[in-house]
LUMTIKOL-998144 format. One record per residue (C-alpha): chain; residue in one letter; y, z, x. Coordinates in steps of 0.2 Angstrom, whole numbers, plus 2048, in hexadecimal, padded with zeros to 3 digits. Layout:
! LUMTIKOL-998144
REC  logu  zalo    y    z    x
REC     A     A    Y    Z    X
...
This chain:
! LUMTIKOL-998144
REC  logu  zalo    y    z    x
REC     A     X  800  800  800
REC     A     X  80C  805  80E
REC     A     X  809  7F5  817
REC     A     X  80A  7E9  808
REC     A     X  819  7EF  7FF
REC     A     X  826  7E9  80B
REC     A     X  81F  7D8  80B
REC     A     X  81F  7D7  7F9
REC     A     X  82F  7DE  7F4
REC     A     X  838  7CD  7F4
REC     A     X  828  7C4  7EE
REC     A     X  827  7CF  7DE
REC     A     X  839  7CB  7DA
REC     A     X  837  7B9  7DC
REC     A     X  827  7B9  7D2
REC     A     X  82F  7C3  7C3
REC     A     X  83D  7B6  7C2
REC     A     X  830  7A8  7C1
REC     A     X  824  7B0  7B4
REC     A     X  831  7B7  7A8
REC     A     X  831  7A7  79E
REC     A     X  82C  7A5  78C
REC     A     X  81B  79D  78B
REC     A     X  818  78E  780
REC     A     X  80D  799  774
REC     A     X  81B  7A4  771
REC     A     X  827  796  76C
REC     A     X  81A  78E  761
REC     A     X  816  79F  759
REC     A     X  828  7A3  755
REC     A     X  82A  792  74D
REC     A     X  81A  794  743
REC     A     X  81F  7A5  73D
REC     A     X  830  7A0  738
REC     A     X  829  792  72E
REC     A     X  81C  79E  726
REC     A     X  82B  7AA  721
REC     A     X  833  79B  718
REC     A     X  823  796  70F
REC     A     X  81C  7A7  70A
REC     A     X  80A  7A3  70D
REC     A     X  801  793  714
REC     A     X  7EF  794  719
REC     A     X  7F0  785  725
REC     A     X  800  78C  72D
REC     A     X  7F7  79D  72F
REC     A     X  7E8  794  737
REC     A     X  7F5  78C  744
REC     A     X  7FC  79D  747
REC     A     X  7EB  7A5  74A
REC     A     X  7E7  797  756
REC     A     X  7F7  798  760
REC     A     X  7F6  7AB  761
REC     A     X  7E4  7AB  766
REC     A     X  7E7  79E  773
REC     A     X  7F6  7A7  77B
REC     A     X  7ED  7B8  77B
REC     A     X  7DD  7B1  783
REC     A     X  7E7  7A9  791
REC     A     X  7F2  7B8  794
REC     A     X  7E2  7C3  794
REC     A     X  7DA  7B9  7A1
REC     A     X  7E9  7B9  7AC
REC     A     X  7EA  7CC  7AA
REC     A     X  7D8  7CE  7AF
REC     A     X  7DB  7C4  7BF
REC     A     X  7EB  7CD  7C3
REC     A     X  7E2  7DE  7C3
REC     A     X  7DB  7D9  7D4
REC     A     X  7EB  7D3  7DC
REC     A     X  7F3  7DE  7EA
REC     A     X  801  7EA  7E6
REC     A     X  80F  7E9  7E3
REC     A     X  80E  7D6  7DE
REC     A     X  802  7D9  7D0
REC     A     X  80E  7E5  7C7
REC     A     X  81B  7D8  7C2
REC     A     X  80D  7CC  7BD
REC     A     X  804  7D8  7B2
REC     A     X  814  7DE  7AA
REC     A     X  819  7CC  7A6
REC     A     X  809  7C8  79E
REC     A     X  809  7D8  794
REC     A     X  81B  7D5  78E
REC     A     X  816  7C3  789
REC     A     X  807  7CA  77E
REC     A     X  813  7D7  777
REC     A     X  820  7CA  772
REC     A     X  812  7C0  769
REC     A     X  80E  7D0  760
REC     A     X  820  7D3  75B
REC     A     X  822  7C1  755
REC     A     X  812  7C2  74A
REC     A     X  818  7D3  744
REC     A     X  827  7CA  73B
REC     A     X  81B  7C5  72D
REC     A     X  811  7D1  724
REC     A     X  804  7C4  71F
REC     A     X  802  7BE  731
REC     A     X  800  7CF  738
REC     A     X  7F1  7D3  72C
REC     A     X  7E9  7C2  72F
REC     A     X  7EC  7C0  742
REC     A     X  7EA  7D3  747
REC     A     X  7F4  7D1  757
REC     A     X  7F1  7DD  765
REC     A     X  7FF  7EA  768
REC     A     X  7FF  7ED  77B
REC     A     X  80F  7F7  77B
REC     A     X  806  807  781
REC     A     X  7FD  7FE  78F
REC     A     X  80E  7F5  794
REC     A     X  817  806  796
REC     A     X  808  80D  79F
REC     A     X  808  7FE  7AB
REC     A     X  81B  800  7AE
REC     A     X  819  812  7B2
REC     A     X  80B  80F  7BE
REC     A     X  816  801  7C7
REC     A     X  825  80D  7C7
REC     A     X  819  81B  7CF
REC     A     X  813  80F  7DC
REC     A     X  824  80A  7E2
REC     A     X  82B  81C  7E0
REC     A     X  81E  823  7EC
REC     A     X  820  815  7F8
REC     A     X  833  817  7F9
REC     A     X  830  82A  7FC
REC     A     X  825  826  80B
REC     A     X  832  81A  812
REC     A     X  840  827  80F
REC     A     X  836  833  81A
REC     A     X  836  827  829
REC     A     X  849  82B  82B
REC     A     X  84D  81A  832
REC     A     X  859  80D  82B
REC     A     X  84C  800  828
REC     A     X  842  80E  81E
REC     A     X  851  813  814
REC     A     X  854  801  80F
REC     A     X  842  7FF  809
REC     A     X  843  810  800
REC     A     X  854  80A  7F8
REC     A     X  84D  7FA  7F0
REC     A     X  83C  802  7EC
REC     A     X  844  810  7E2
REC     A     X  84F  803  7DA
REC     A     X  83F  7F9  7D5
REC     A     X  837  809  7CE
REC     A     X  846  80B  7C2
REC     A     X  845  7F9  7BD
REC     A     X  834  7FD  7B6
REC     A     X  839  80D  7AF
REC     A     X  84B  812  7AC
REC     A     X  850  822  7B4
REC     A     X  83F  824  7BC
REC     A     X  83E  836  7C2
REC     A     X  84B  839  7CF
REC     A     X  84B  827  7D6
REC     A     X  85E  825  7D3
REC     A     X  861  834  7DE
REC     A     X  855  82E  7EB
REC     A     X  85D  81D  7EB
REC     A     X  86E  825  7EF
REC     A     X  866  830  7FD
REC     A     X  85E  820  805
REC     A     X  86F  817  804
REC     A     X  879  826  80B
REC     A     X  86D  829  819
REC     A     X  86F  816  81E
REC     A     X  882  816  820
REC     A     X  888  810  831
REC     A     X  899  812  838
REC     A     X  8A1  801  83D
REC     A     X  8B0  7FF  849
REC     A     X  8B9  7EE  846
REC     A     X  8C3  7EB  855
REC     A     X  8D4  7E1  855
REC     A     X  8D4  7CF  858
REC     A     X  8D4  7CA  86B
REC     A     X  8D9  7BA  873
REC     A     X  8D0  7B4  882
REC     A     X  8DC  7A6  884
REC     A     X  8E1  79F  895
REC     A     X  8F1  795  898
REC     A     X  8FA  79A  889
REC     A     X  906  7A7  891
REC     A     X  908  7B7  887
REC     A     X  8FF  7B0  877
REC     A     X  8F4  7BE  871
REC     A     X  8F4  7CE  867
REC     A     X  905  7D1  85E
REC     A     X  909  7BE  860
REC     A     X  906  7BB  84E
REC     A     X  914  7C5  848
REC     A     X  908  7D2  842
REC     A     X  8FE  7C5  838
REC     A     X  8EE  7C8  841
REC     A     X  8F0  7DB  83F
REC     A     X  8F1  7D8  82C
REC     A     X  8E2  7CD  82C
REC     A     X  8D9  7DB  836
REC     A     X  8DE  7E8  82A
REC     A     X  8D9  7DD  81B
REC     A     X  8C8  7DA  823
REC     A     X  8C4  7EC  824
REC     A     X  8CA  7EE  812
REC     A     X  8C0  7E0  80C
REC     A     X  8B0  7E6  815
REC     A     X  8B2  7F6  80A
REC     A     X  8BB  801  816
REC     A     X  8B5  813  816
REC     A     X  8B0  813  804
REC     A     X  8A4  804  803
REC     A     X  897  806  7F5
REC     A     X  88F  7F5  7F6
REC     A     X  888  7F7  808
REC     A     X  883  806  812
REC     A     X  891  804  81F
REC     A     X  8A3  80B  822
REC     A     X  8B0  801  82B
REC     A     X  8BE  807  836
REC     A     X  8CB  802  842
REC     A     X  8CD  80C  852
REC     A     X  8DA  817  84B
REC     A     X  8D1  81C  83B
REC     A     X  8C0  81E  845
REC     A     X  8C9  82B  851
REC     A     X  8D2  833  842
REC     A     X  8C2  836  839
REC     A     X  8B9  83C  848
REC     A     X  8AB  82F  847
REC     A     X  8A1  826  854
REC     A     X  89D  814  850
REC     A     X  88B  80D  84D
REC     A     X  891  7FB  84F
REC     A     X  8A0  7F4  857
REC     A     X  8A7  7E3  851
REC     A     X  8B1  7D9  85E
REC     A     X  8BC  7CA  858
REC     A     X  8C0  7BF  867
REC     A     X  8C9  7AF  866
REC     A     X  8C4  7A2  874
REC     A     X  8C7  78F  877
REC     A     X  8D7  790  86E
REC     A     X  8E1  780  86F
REC     A     X  8F2  77A  868
REC     A     X  8F4  768  869
REC     A     X  904  75E  864
REC     A     X  900  74C  865
REC     A     X  90E  73F  869
REC     A     X  917  739  859
REC     A     X  90E  72B  850
REC     A     X  918  71D  848
REC     A     X  914  711  83B
REC     A     X  91E  704  832
REC     A     X  91C  6FC  821
REC     A     X  926  6F1  815
REC     A     X  92B  6F3  803
REC     A     X  931  6E5  7F7
REC     A     X  936  6E6  7E5
REC     A     X  93D  6DA  7D8
REC     A     X  94C  6E1  7D0
REC     A     X  957  6DB  7C2
REC     A     X  968  6D5  7C8
REC     A     X  96F  6CC  7B9
REC     A     X  96D  6C1  7AA
REC     A     X  96D  6AE  7A9
REC     A     X  976  6A3  79C
REC     A     X  968  6A6  790
REC     A     X  969  6B9  793
REC     A     X  959  6BA  79C
REC     A     X  957  6C6  7AB
REC     A     X  95A  6BF  7BC
REC     A     X  94E  6C8  7C9
REC     A     X  952  6C9  7DC
REC     A     X  945  6CF  7E9
REC     A     X  94B  6DD  7F4
REC     A     X  942  6E3  804
REC     A     X  942  6F2  80F
REC     A     X  939  6F8  81E
REC     A     X  933  70A  820
REC     A     X  931  712  831
REC     A     X  926  721  830
REC     A     X  924  72E  83E
REC     A     X  915  73A  83D
REC     A     X  914  74B  847
REC     A     X  904  754  848
REC     A     X  8FE  765  84F
REC     A     X  8EC  768  851
REC     A     X  8E5  77A  854
REC     A     X  8D3  77E  858
REC     A     X  8CA  78E  85E
REC     A     X  8BA  798  85D
REC     A     X  8B9  7A9  857
REC     A     X  8AB  7B3  860
REC     A     X  8A5  7C0  854
REC     A     X  89B  7CD  85E
REC     A     X  892  7DB  856
REC     A     X  88A  7E8  861
REC     A     X  87F  7F7  85D
REC     A     X  886  805  866
REC     A     X  875  80E  867
REC     A     X  86B  800  86F
REC     A     X  87A  7F7  877
REC     A     X  872  7E7  86F
REC     A     X  87D  7DA  868
REC     A     X  876  7D8  857
REC     A     X  881  7C9  854
REC     A     X  88B  7BD  85E
REC     A     X  891  7AF  854
REC     A     X  89E  7A1  858
REC     A     X  8A8  79D  849
REC     A     X  8B3  78D  84C
REC     A     X  8C3  78B  843
REC     A     X  8D1  77D  843
REC     A     X  8E1  779  83B
REC     A     X  8EA  769  83A
REC     A     X  8FC  767  835
REC     A     X  905  756  833
REC     A     X  917  753  82F
REC     A     X  91E  742  82A
REC     A     X  930  73C  829
REC     A     X  937  72A  828
REC     A     X  947  71F  828
REC     A     X  949  70E  821
REC     A     X  953  6FE  823
REC     A     X  956  6F1  815
REC     A     X  95A  6F4  803
REC     A     X  957  705  7FD
REC     A     X  953  6FF  7EB
REC     A     X  942  6F8  7F2
REC     A     X  93C  70A  7F6
REC     A     X  931  715  7EB
REC     A     X  931  727  7E8
REC     A     X  924  72B  7F6
REC     A     X  92F  721  803
REC     A     X  93F  72B  7FE
REC     A     X  935  73B  800
REC     A     X  931  737  812
REC     A     X  943  731  815
REC     A     X  94B  740  80E
REC     A     X  941  74B  81A
REC     A     X  949  752  82A
REC     A     X  944  74B  83A
REC     A     X  947  75C  842
REC     A     X  93A  766  838
REC     A     X  930  770  845
REC     A     X  91D  770  845
REC     A     X  915  781  841
REC     A     X  916  78D  850
REC     A     X  906  793  859
REC     A     X  908  7A3  84F
REC     A     X  907  799  83F
REC     A     X  8F8  78F  845
REC     A     X  8EE  79D  84B
REC     A     X  8F1  7A7  83B
REC     A     X  8EB  798  831
REC     A     X  8DB  797  83C
REC     A     X  8D8  7A9  839
REC     A     X  8DA  7A7  826
REC     A     X  8CE  798  825
REC     A     X  8BF  7A2  82C
REC     A     X  8C4  7B3  825
REC     A     X  8B7  7B3  817
REC     A     X  8A9  7AC  822
REC     A     X  8AD  7BA  82F
REC     A     X  8AD  7C8  822
REC     A     X  89D  7C2  81B
REC     A     X  894  7C1  82C
REC     A     X  89A  7D3  830
REC     A     X  894  7DA  820
REC     A     X  883  7D1  820
REC     A     X  880  7D7  832
REC     A     X  883  7E9  830
REC     A     X  87C  7EA  81E
REC     A     X  86A  7EC  81B
């Protein structure tokens, strides 16, 4: 039992999702009972009901007999699913007094409840054994096994209290260090260069991970100040180091295109419009900033000094700015042309601070999720 349960915890969940469907017999039986309720009585219809019920019951009974020999805990979900199916057929037939007398469906409710209780009991004692191991892996197994027990029987014994105990015993303290910049050739660029924006992202990251009050995963997250203030020692340390950062401003790119348009310039002697073709040439200048970099996300277990995660998360930011001038007849231009022409040719590109802040923003959610998944169970 102790060896098999961890292997099957996930399997039982997947299997229960797969077997919780209404068999064809149940659908057919429901349709027939509804027809019988409308007619009052019908021998032919009753014969169909008996055949459908008997067929469904025999198949379910055969599967039940086979599942008895399956290993635990996989067999519990299978047994319960079949018993629930039989009970649903009983409830369907029970909607018609005539049908209940003729078909005599089997009420398996007591057996269903007893089976659920046996399943809950199995998982409860397995979870209790895992909790005694006093390891984080054991606590995790215990947490989900206690939860599984309560899925079978609501409020089973003290499983809810034991679940909380398993969760609390698994809580780890996580230090999330400030962003660092391992960037050569960029002068003083680094911490504090983003006008406090990277500090804000760092603060938001700790908040979004759950801070010191997370109830979703057994971990508490701190910056260096809060860790010292609370007198905690970290179980995991998260380092956020930017490397291979580049800010490339390419030479201006120029392109030219022509516009032409027929406009009404007068009327002829017959009062018909006279059209004249006007033309203009638009000269567009495009300026571009390309920023790229890799965030190295390193998570270290302080007890073993093992780097449990070292991920390189690439990010990039591309900004383009276009402006234009023209020659020729302005009447040939459209609104898009005028928008470009009205732009300033002295508009500065985003600063390195702006570009770096944008690169952090673009991988922010991904970074938070990787930290959470690594230090969680």
